[in-house]
Biopython code that builds the backbone (N, CA, C, O; Angstrom):
import numpy as np
from Bio.PDB.StructureBuilder import StructureBuilder

atoms = [
    (1, "MET", "N", (26.264, 12.118, -38.137)),
    (1, "MET", "CA", (26.211, 13.619, -38.076)),
    (1, "MET", "C", (27.528, 13.924, -38.388)),
    (1, "MET", "O", (28.487, 13.473, -37.762)),
    (2, "PRO", "N", (27.611, 14.738, -39.415)),
    (2, "PRO", "CA", (28.872, 15.033, -40.015)),
    (2, "PRO", "C", (29.580, 16.314, -38.987)),
    (2, "PRO", "O", (28.951, 17.214, -38.431)),
    (3, "THR", "N", (30.976, 16.085, -38.946)),
    (3, "THR", "CA", (31.685, 16.864, -38.296)),
    (3, "THR", "C", (32.554, 17.856, -38.989)),
    (3, "THR", "O", (33.066, 17.426, -40.023)),
    (4, "HIS", "N", (32.830, 19.045, -38.671)),
    (4, "HIS", "CA", (33.406, 20.279, -39.295)),
    (4, "HIS", "C", (34.256, 21.031, -38.195)),
    (4, "HIS", "O", (33.716, 21.794, -37.394)),
    (5, "VAL", "N", (35.709, 20.760, -38.199)),
    (5, "VAL", "CA", (36.457, 21.482, -37.381)),
    (5, "VAL", "C", (37.118, 22.681, -37.913)),
    (5, "VAL", "O", (37.612, 22.660, -39.040)),
    (6, "VAL", "N", (37.158, 23.749, -37.148)),
    (6, "VAL", "CA", (37.623, 24.962, -37.681)),
    (6, "VAL", "C", (38.640, 25.588, -36.498)),
    (6, "VAL", "O", (38.539, 25.338, -35.297)),
    (7, "ASN", "N", (39.506, 26.340, -37.034)),
    (7, "ASN", "CA", (40.386, 26.990, -36.019)),
    (7, "ASN", "C", (39.672, 28.302, -35.458)),
    (7, "ASN", "O", (38.706, 28.770, -36.060)),
    (8, "THR", "N", (40.151, 28.863, -34.333)),
    (8, "THR", "CA", (39.436, 30.000, -33.798)),
    (8, "THR", "C", (39.440, 31.414, -34.770)),
    (8, "THR", "O", (38.504, 32.212, -34.714)),
    (9, "HIS", "N", (40.463, 31.585, -35.548)),
    (9, "HIS", "CA", (40.464, 32.778, -36.497)),
    (9, "HIS", "C", (39.276, 32.412, -37.391)),
    (9, "HIS", "O", (38.291, 33.150, -37.422)),
    (10, "GLU", "N", (39.341, 31.323, -38.098)),
    (10, "GLU", "CA", (38.286, 30.857, -39.264)),
    (10, "GLU", "C", (36.678, 30.945, -38.364)),
    (10, "GLU", "O", (35.645, 31.316, -38.923)),
    (11, "ALA", "N", (36.731, 30.630, -37.264)),
    (11, "ALA", "CA", (35.317, 30.736, -36.506)),
    (11, "ALA", "C", (34.896, 32.031, -36.239)),
    (11, "ALA", "O", (33.717, 32.366, -36.353)),
    (12, "LYS", "N", (35.888, 32.870, -35.852)),
    (12, "LYS", "CA", (35.483, 34.363, -35.832)),
    (12, "LYS", "C", (35.043, 34.836, -37.151)),
    (12, "LYS", "O", (34.051, 35.563, -37.196)),
    (13, "SER", "N", (35.719, 34.483, -38.335)),
    (13, "SER", "CA", (35.341, 35.138, -39.656)),
    (13, "SER", "C", (34.175, 34.678, -40.046)),
    (13, "SER", "O", (33.378, 35.448, -40.583)),
    (14, "ARG", "N", (33.881, 33.397, -39.853)),
    (14, "ARG", "CA", (32.761, 32.655, -40.488)),
    (14, "ARG", "C", (31.739, 32.316, -39.446)),
    (14, "ARG", "O", (31.118, 31.282, -39.695)),
    (15, "LEU", "N", (31.417, 32.933, -38.345)),
    (15, "LEU", "CA", (30.555, 32.577, -37.347)),
    (15, "LEU", "C", (29.208, 32.427, -37.982)),
    (15, "LEU", "O", (28.714, 31.301, -37.917)),
    (16, "SER", "N", (28.634, 33.226, -38.493)),
    (16, "SER", "CA", (27.137, 33.359, -39.193)),
    (16, "SER", "C", (27.054, 31.873, -40.016)),
    (16, "SER", "O", (26.095, 31.125, -39.823)),
    (17, "GLU", "N", (28.019, 31.563, -40.840)),
    (17, "GLU", "CA", (27.902, 30.416, -41.710)),
    (17, "GLU", "C", (28.078, 29.077, -40.755)),
    (17, "GLU", "O", (27.430, 28.065, -41.022)),
    (18, "LEU", "N", (28.734, 29.106, -39.942)),
    (18, "LEU", "CA", (28.990, 28.124, -38.859)),
    (18, "LEU", "C", (27.836, 27.745, -37.941)),
    (18, "LEU", "O", (27.605, 26.599, -37.556)),
    (19, "ILE", "N", (27.109, 28.881, -37.620)),
    (19, "ILE", "CA", (26.002, 28.615, -36.994)),
    (19, "ILE", "C", (24.779, 27.980, -38.038)),
    (19, "ILE", "O", (24.009, 27.125, -37.602)),
    (20, "ARG", "N", (24.691, 28.408, -39.254)),
    (20, "ARG", "CA", (23.802, 27.798, -40.194)),
    (20, "ARG", "C", (24.085, 26.163, -40.345)),
    (20, "ARG", "O", (23.213, 25.297, -40.420)),
    (21, "GLU", "N", (25.274, 25.998, -40.365)),
    (21, "GLU", "CA", (25.775, 24.599, -40.565)),
    (21, "GLU", "C", (25.263, 23.756, -39.197)),
    (21, "GLU", "O", (24.828, 22.611, -39.321)),
    (22, "ALA", "N", (25.336, 24.312, -38.088)),
    (22, "ALA", "CA", (25.120, 23.610, -36.846)),
    (22, "ALA", "C", (23.578, 23.408, -37.036)),
    (22, "ALA", "O", (23.173, 22.269, -36.803)),
    (23, "GLU", "N", (22.647, 24.355, -37.431)),
    (23, "GLU", "CA", (21.300, 24.535, -37.587)),
    (23, "GLU", "C", (21.027, 23.206, -38.273)),
    (23, "GLU", "O", (20.208, 22.399, -37.834)),
    (24, "GLU", "N", (21.785, 23.010, -39.421)),
    (24, "GLU", "CA", (21.475, 21.909, -40.520)),
    (24, "GLU", "C", (21.956, 20.463, -39.799)),
    (24, "GLU", "O", (21.662, 19.389, -40.324)),
    (25, "GLY", "N", (22.575, 20.525, -38.787)),
    (25, "GLY", "CA", (22.859, 19.177, -38.280)),
    (25, "GLY", "C", (24.322, 19.026, -38.234)),
    (25, "GLY", "O", (24.698, 18.048, -37.586)),
    (26, "THR", "N", (25.196, 19.721, -38.738)),
    (26, "THR", "CA", (26.632, 19.572, -38.717)),
    (26, "THR", "C", (27.165, 19.934, -37.419)),
    (26, "THR", "O", (26.843, 21.035, -36.971)),
    (27, "GLU", "N", (28.031, 19.081, -36.653)),
    (27, "GLU", "CA", (28.779, 19.370, -35.599)),
    (27, "GLU", "C", (29.905, 20.071, -35.786)),
    (27, "GLU", "O", (30.864, 19.549, -36.355)),
    (28, "VAL", "N", (29.944, 21.489, -35.284)),
    (28, "VAL", "CA", (31.105, 22.226, -35.583)),
    (28, "VAL", "C", (32.095, 22.376, -34.257)),
    (28, "VAL", "O", (31.748, 22.877, -33.187)),
    (29, "ILE", "N", (33.315, 21.866, -34.543)),
    (29, "ILE", "CA", (34.256, 21.878, -33.413)),
    (29, "ILE", "C", (35.135, 23.073, -33.712)),
    (29, "ILE", "O", (35.639, 23.281, -34.816)),
    (30, "VAL", "N", (35.289, 23.877, -32.600)),
    (30, "VAL", "CA", (36.526, 25.036, -32.697)),
    (30, "VAL", "C", (37.743, 24.550, -31.959)),
    (30, "VAL", "O", (37.714, 24.045, -30.837)),
    (31, "ALA", "N", (38.836, 24.753, -32.705)),
    (31, "ALA", "CA", (40.061, 24.268, -32.062)),
    (31, "ALA", "C", (41.103, 25.325, -31.997)),
    (31, "ALA", "O", (41.250, 26.138, -32.909)),
    (32, "ARG", "N", (41.868, 25.312, -30.858)),
    (32, "ARG", "CA", (42.956, 26.344, -30.705)),
    (32, "ARG", "C", (44.184, 25.480, -30.770)),
    (32, "ARG", "O", (44.234, 24.453, -30.093)),
    (33, "ASN", "N", (45.164, 25.837, -31.539)),
    (33, "ASN", "CA", (46.448, 25.146, -31.613)),
    (33, "ASN", "C", (46.195, 23.612, -31.993)),
    (33, "ASN", "O", (46.988, 22.761, -31.590)),
    (34, "GLY", "N", (45.061, 23.258, -32.788)),
    (34, "GLY", "CA", (45.018, 21.977, -33.356)),
    (34, "GLY", "C", (44.149, 21.131, -32.156)),
    (34, "GLY", "O", (43.775, 19.988, -32.418)),
    (35, "LEU", "N", (43.846, 21.738, -30.833)),
    (35, "LEU", "CA", (43.064, 21.007, -29.887)),
    (35, "LEU", "C", (41.726, 21.457, -29.768)),
    (35, "LEU", "O", (41.527, 22.653, -29.556)),
    (36, "PRO", "N", (40.686, 20.583, -29.885)),
    (36, "PRO", "CA", (39.219, 21.127, -29.858)),
    (36, "PRO", "C", (39.070, 21.774, -28.307)),
    (36, "PRO", "O", (39.482, 21.259, -27.268)),
    (37, "VAL", "N", (38.311, 23.141, -28.468)),
    (37, "VAL", "CA", (38.012, 23.785, -27.147)),
    (37, "VAL", "C", (36.477, 24.250, -27.038)),
    (37, "VAL", "O", (36.026, 24.809, -26.038)),
    (38, "ALA", "N", (35.749, 23.959, -28.157)),
    (38, "ALA", "CA", (34.420, 24.284, -28.143)),
    (38, "ALA", "C", (33.605, 23.720, -29.186)),
    (38, "ALA", "O", (34.125, 23.387, -30.251)),
    (39, "LYS", "N", (32.475, 23.595, -28.991)),
    (39, "LYS", "CA", (31.428, 23.043, -30.013)),
    (39, "LYS", "C", (30.391, 23.897, -30.260)),
    (39, "LYS", "O", (29.900, 24.497, -29.303)),
    (40, "ILE", "N", (29.963, 24.067, -31.367)),
    (40, "ILE", "CA", (28.798, 24.883, -31.825)),
    (40, "ILE", "C", (27.638, 23.859, -32.402)),
    (40, "ILE", "O", (27.740, 23.175, -33.421)),
    (41, "VAL", "N", (26.527, 23.917, -31.519)),
    (41, "VAL", "CA", (25.450, 22.822, -31.854)),
    (41, "VAL", "C", (24.323, 23.715, -32.014)),
    (41, "VAL", "O", (24.366, 24.911, -31.723)),
    (42, "ALA", "N", (23.285, 23.097, -32.494)),
    (42, "ALA", "CA", (22.059, 23.747, -32.772)),
    (42, "ALA", "C", (21.197, 23.858, -31.419)),
    (42, "ALA", "O", (21.302, 22.954, -30.590)),
    (43, "TRP", "N", (20.396, 24.888, -31.196)),
    (43, "TRP", "CA", (19.744, 24.918, -29.858)),
    (43, "TRP", "C", (18.394, 24.036, -29.857)),
    (43, "TRP", "O", (17.656, 24.101, -30.839)),
    (44, "LYS", "N", (18.087, 23.266, -28.835)),
    (44, "LYS", "CA", (16.928, 22.575, -28.764)),
    (44, "LYS", "C", (16.092, 23.207, -27.835)),
    (44, "LYS", "O", (16.426, 23.494, -26.685)),
    (45, "ALA", "N", (15.037, 23.413, -28.330)),
    (45, "ALA", "CA", (13.990, 24.091, -27.549)),
    (45, "ALA", "C", (13.598, 23.095, -26.324)),
    (45, "ALA", "O", (13.545, 21.867, -26.398)),
    (46, "ALA", "N", (13.385, 23.749, -25.389)),
    (46, "ALA", "CA", (12.874, 23.060, -24.063)),
    (46, "ALA", "C", (11.556, 22.259, -24.321)),
    (46, "ALA", "O", (10.684, 22.688, -25.076)),
    (47, "SER", "N", (11.467, 21.157, -23.701)),
    (47, "SER", "CA", (10.128, 20.409, -23.681)),
    (47, "SER", "C", (9.020, 21.185, -22.940)),
    (47, "SER", "O", (9.293, 22.099, -22.162)),
    (48, "SER", "N", (7.904, 20.835, -23.179)),
    (48, "SER", "CA", (6.825, 21.665, -22.610)),
    (48, "SER", "C", (6.975, 21.441, -20.967)),
    (48, "SER", "O", (7.533, 20.490, -20.420)),
    (49, "ALA", "N", (6.295, 22.630, -20.300)),
    (49, "ALA", "CA", (6.467, 22.525, -18.841)),
    (49, "ALA", "C", (5.484, 21.194, -18.345)),
    (49, "ALA", "O", (4.495, 20.786, -18.954)),
    (50, "ARG", "N", (5.961, 20.723, -17.259)),
    (50, "ARG", "CA", (5.265, 19.723, -16.680)),
    (50, "ARG", "C", (3.891, 20.366, -15.790)),
    (50, "ARG", "O", (4.092, 21.373, -15.111)),
    (51, "VAL", "N", (2.772, 19.869, -15.814)),
    (51, "VAL", "CA", (1.632, 20.420, -15.154)),
    (51, "VAL", "C", (1.508, 19.405, -14.136)),
    (51, "VAL", "O", (1.394, 18.226, -14.470)),
    (52, "PRO", "N", (1.522, 19.797, -12.784)),
    (52, "PRO", "CA", (1.200, 19.027, -11.642)),
    (52, "PRO", "C", (-0.239, 18.557, -11.796)),
    (52, "PRO", "O", (-1.068, 19.270, -12.361)),
    (53, "GLY", "N", (-0.571, 17.239, -11.248)),
    (53, "GLY", "CA", (-1.884, 16.951, -11.239)),
    (53, "GLY", "C", (-2.425, 16.445, -12.613)),
    (53, "GLY", "O", (-3.560, 15.967, -12.629)),
    (54, "SER", "N", (-1.717, 16.512, -13.742)),
    (54, "SER", "CA", (-2.308, 16.067, -14.977)),
    (54, "SER", "C", (-2.934, 14.717, -15.186)),
    (54, "SER", "O", (-3.856, 14.517, -15.977)),
    (55, "TRP", "N", (-2.391, 13.836, -14.451)),
    (55, "TRP", "CA", (-2.913, 12.388, -14.279)),
    (55, "TRP", "C", (-3.958, 12.210, -13.154)),
    (55, "TRP", "O", (-4.359, 11.071, -12.912)),
    (56, "SER", "N", (-4.423, 13.267, -12.452)),
    (56, "SER", "CA", (-5.462, 13.274, -11.534)),
    (56, "SER", "C", (-6.677, 12.530, -12.145)),
    (56, "SER", "O", (-7.217, 12.859, -13.201)),
    (57, "GLY", "N", (-7.043, 11.494, -11.362)),
    (57, "GLY", "CA", (-8.278, 10.695, -11.682)),
    (57, "GLY", "C", (-8.123, 9.827, -12.907)),
    (57, "GLY", "O", (-9.154, 9.422, -13.443)),
    (58, "ARG", "N", (-6.973, 9.504, -13.399)),
    (58, "ARG", "CA", (-6.598, 8.778, -14.643)),
    (58, "ARG", "C", (-6.204, 7.285, -13.964)),
    (58, "ARG", "O", (-6.490, 6.226, -14.523)),
    (59, "VAL", "N", (-5.566, 7.361, -12.791)),
    (59, "VAL", "CA", (-4.787, 5.975, -12.301)),
    (59, "VAL", "C", (-5.723, 5.536, -11.158)),
    (59, "VAL", "O", (-6.062, 6.238, -10.205)),
    (60, "MET", "N", (-6.059, 4.361, -11.388)),
    (60, "MET", "CA", (-6.988, 3.575, -10.268)),
    (60, "MET", "C", (-5.995, 2.671, -9.611)),
    (60, "MET", "O", (-4.981, 2.253, -10.171)),
    (61, "TYR", "N", (-6.364, 2.390, -8.356)),
    (61, "TYR", "CA", (-5.573, 1.569, -7.565)),
    (61, "TYR", "C", (-6.435, 1.007, -6.467)),
    (61, "TYR", "O", (-7.397, 1.704, -6.144)),
    (62, "GLY", "N", (-6.247, -0.175, -5.815)),
    (62, "GLY", "CA", (-6.900, -0.751, -4.796)),
    (62, "GLY", "C", (-6.873, -0.073, -3.402)),
    (62, "GLY", "O", (-6.088, 0.869, -3.297)),
    (63, "GLU", "N", (-7.528, -0.370, -2.436)),
    (63, "GLU", "CA", (-7.527, 0.186, -1.128)),
    (63, "GLU", "C", (-6.247, 0.079, -0.439)),
    (63, "GLU", "O", (-5.687, 1.047, 0.076)),
    (64, "ASP", "N", (-5.729, -1.280, -0.435)),
    (64, "ASP", "CA", (-4.573, -1.585, 0.306)),
    (64, "ASP", "C", (-3.210, -1.357, -0.632)),
    (64, "ASP", "O", (-2.681, -2.430, -0.923)),
    (65, "VAL", "N", (-2.665, -0.408, -1.061)),
    (65, "VAL", "CA", (-1.494, -0.257, -1.940)),
    (65, "VAL", "C", (-0.370, -0.734, -1.368)),
    (65, "VAL", "O", (0.497, -1.272, -2.057)),
    (66, "VAL", "N", (-0.252, -0.589, -0.005)),
    (66, "VAL", "CA", (0.985, -0.702, 0.856)),
    (66, "VAL", "C", (0.881, -2.075, 1.735)),
    (66, "VAL", "O", (1.651, -2.312, 2.666)),
    (67, "GLY", "N", (-0.025, -2.827, 1.378)),
    (67, "GLY", "CA", (-0.311, -3.929, 2.477)),
    (67, "GLY", "C", (0.967, -4.899, 2.610)),
    (67, "GLY", "O", (1.917, -4.902, 1.828)),
    (68, "SER", "N", (0.839, -5.603, 3.579)),
    (68, "SER", "CA", (1.841, -6.664, 3.729)),
    (68, "SER", "C", (1.749, -7.797, 3.031)),
    (68, "SER", "O", (0.638, -8.320, 2.935)),
    (69, "ASP", "N", (2.810, -8.359, 2.451)),
    (69, "ASP", "CA", (2.830, -9.623, 1.774)),
    (69, "ASP", "C", (3.240, -10.734, 2.815)),
    (69, "ASP", "O", (4.218, -10.557, 3.543)),
    (70, "PRO", "N", (2.513, -11.832, 2.875)),
    (70, "PRO", "CA", (2.747, -12.670, 4.061)),
    (70, "PRO", "C", (4.040, -13.439, 3.579)),
    (70, "PRO", "O", (4.632, -14.001, 4.500)),
    (71, "ASP", "N", (4.587, -13.577, 2.355)),
    (71, "ASP", "CA", (5.878, -14.131, 2.025)),
    (71, "ASP", "C", (6.910, -13.360, 2.516)),
    (71, "ASP", "O", (7.826, -13.881, 3.153)),
    (72, "ILE", "N", (6.857, -11.968, 2.251)),
    (72, "ILE", "CA", (7.820, -10.923, 2.645)),
    (72, "ILE", "C", (7.862, -10.976, 4.290)),
    (72, "ILE", "O", (8.941, -11.104, 4.869)),
    (73, "VAL", "N", (6.877, -10.892, 4.857)),
    (73, "VAL", "CA", (6.907, -11.013, 6.345)),
    (73, "VAL", "C", (7.521, -12.153, 6.925)),
    (73, "VAL", "O", (8.220, -12.084, 7.936)),
    (74, "ALA", "N", (7.267, -13.233, 6.290)),
    (74, "ALA", "CA", (8.026, -14.561, 6.745)),
    (74, "ALA", "C", (9.454, -14.468, 6.722)),
    (74, "ALA", "O", (10.177, -14.904, 7.617)),
    (75, "ILE", "N", (9.909, -13.804, 5.527)),
    (75, "ILE", "CA", (11.458, -13.723, 5.266)),
    (75, "ILE", "C", (11.874, -12.874, 6.295)),
    (75, "ILE", "O", (12.876, -13.297, 6.874)),
    (76, "PHE", "N", (11.369, -11.666, 6.769)),
    (76, "PHE", "CA", (11.669, -10.673, 7.745)),
    (76, "PHE", "C", (11.856, -11.442, 9.187)),
    (76, "PHE", "O", (12.780, -11.317, 9.990)),
    (77, "ASP", "N", (10.796, -12.200, 9.254)),
    (77, "ASP", "CA", (10.838, -13.031, 10.631)),
    (77, "ASP", "C", (11.766, -14.040, 10.740)),
    (77, "ASP", "O", (12.224, -14.310, 11.851)),
    (78, "GLU", "N", (12.191, -14.769, 9.542)),
    (78, "GLU", "CA", (13.150, -15.707, 9.447)),
    (78, "GLU", "C", (14.554, -15.109, 9.895)),
    (78, "GLU", "O", (15.354, -15.633, 10.670)),
    (79, "SER", "N", (14.665, -13.977, 9.279)),
    (79, "SER", "CA", (15.956, -13.143, 9.352)),
    (79, "SER", "C", (16.235, -12.599, 10.738)),
    (79, "SER", "O", (17.364, -12.549, 11.226)),
    (80, "SER", "N", (15.076, -12.178, 11.364)),
    (80, "SER", "CA", (15.247, -11.536, 12.702)),
    (80, "SER", "C", (15.574, -12.799, 13.666)),
    (80, "SER", "O", (16.384, -12.644, 14.579)),
    (81, "ASP", "N", (14.959, -14.010, 13.466)),
    (81, "ASP", "CA", (15.194, -15.139, 14.428)),
    (81, "ASP", "C", (16.754, -15.443, 14.105)),
    (81, "ASP", "O", (17.477, -15.587, 15.091)),
    (82, "ASP", "N", (17.316, -15.549, 12.884)),
    (82, "ASP", "CA", (18.705, -15.777, 12.684)),
    (82, "ASP", "C", (19.629, -14.807, 13.501)),
    (82, "ASP", "O", (20.635, -15.187, 14.099)),
    (83, "ASP", "N", (19.210, -13.603, 13.463)),
    (83, "ASP", "CA", (20.057, -12.488, 14.096)),
    (83, "ASP", "C", (20.183, -12.703, 15.670)),
    (83, "ASP", "O", (21.130, -12.223, 16.294)),
    (84, "ALA", "N", (19.168, -13.458, 16.283)),
    (84, "ALA", "CA", (19.338, -13.675, 17.617)),
    (84, "ALA", "C", (20.142, -14.606, 17.976)),
    (84, "ALA", "O", (20.527, -14.690, 19.142)),
    (85, "LEU", "N", (20.464, -15.328, 17.164)),
    (85, "LEU", "CA", (21.458, -16.552, 17.545)),
    (85, "LEU", "C", (22.811, -16.112, 17.888)),
    (85, "LEU", "O", (23.668, -16.939, 18.197)),
]
sb = StructureBuilder()
sb.init_structure("model")
sb.init_model(0)
sb.init_chain("A")
sb.init_seg("    ")
for serial, (resi, resn, name, xyz) in enumerate(atoms, 1):
    if name == "N":
        sb.init_residue(resn, " ", resi, " ")
    sb.init_atom(name, np.array(xyz, "f"), 0.0, 1.0, " ", f" {name:<3s}", serial, name[0])
structure = sb.get_structure()
């Protein structure tokens, strides 16, 4: 992405042109006393709004989605036995 640095006076004088440059993909940096203070970039439209429930009926899962895993239970039992020592 090309970059264009302008001072504040030039930015005030050529704002419309600098906005067009930003729309075309150029990053426009505004500097005061040689130090960058602002950036003019193209506006990106917001993504479409999320719709609650749009996946309803599309996802299938088993009856026991949070059931115990015997290996995990054994690890917890072992760790609780170690804490008692």
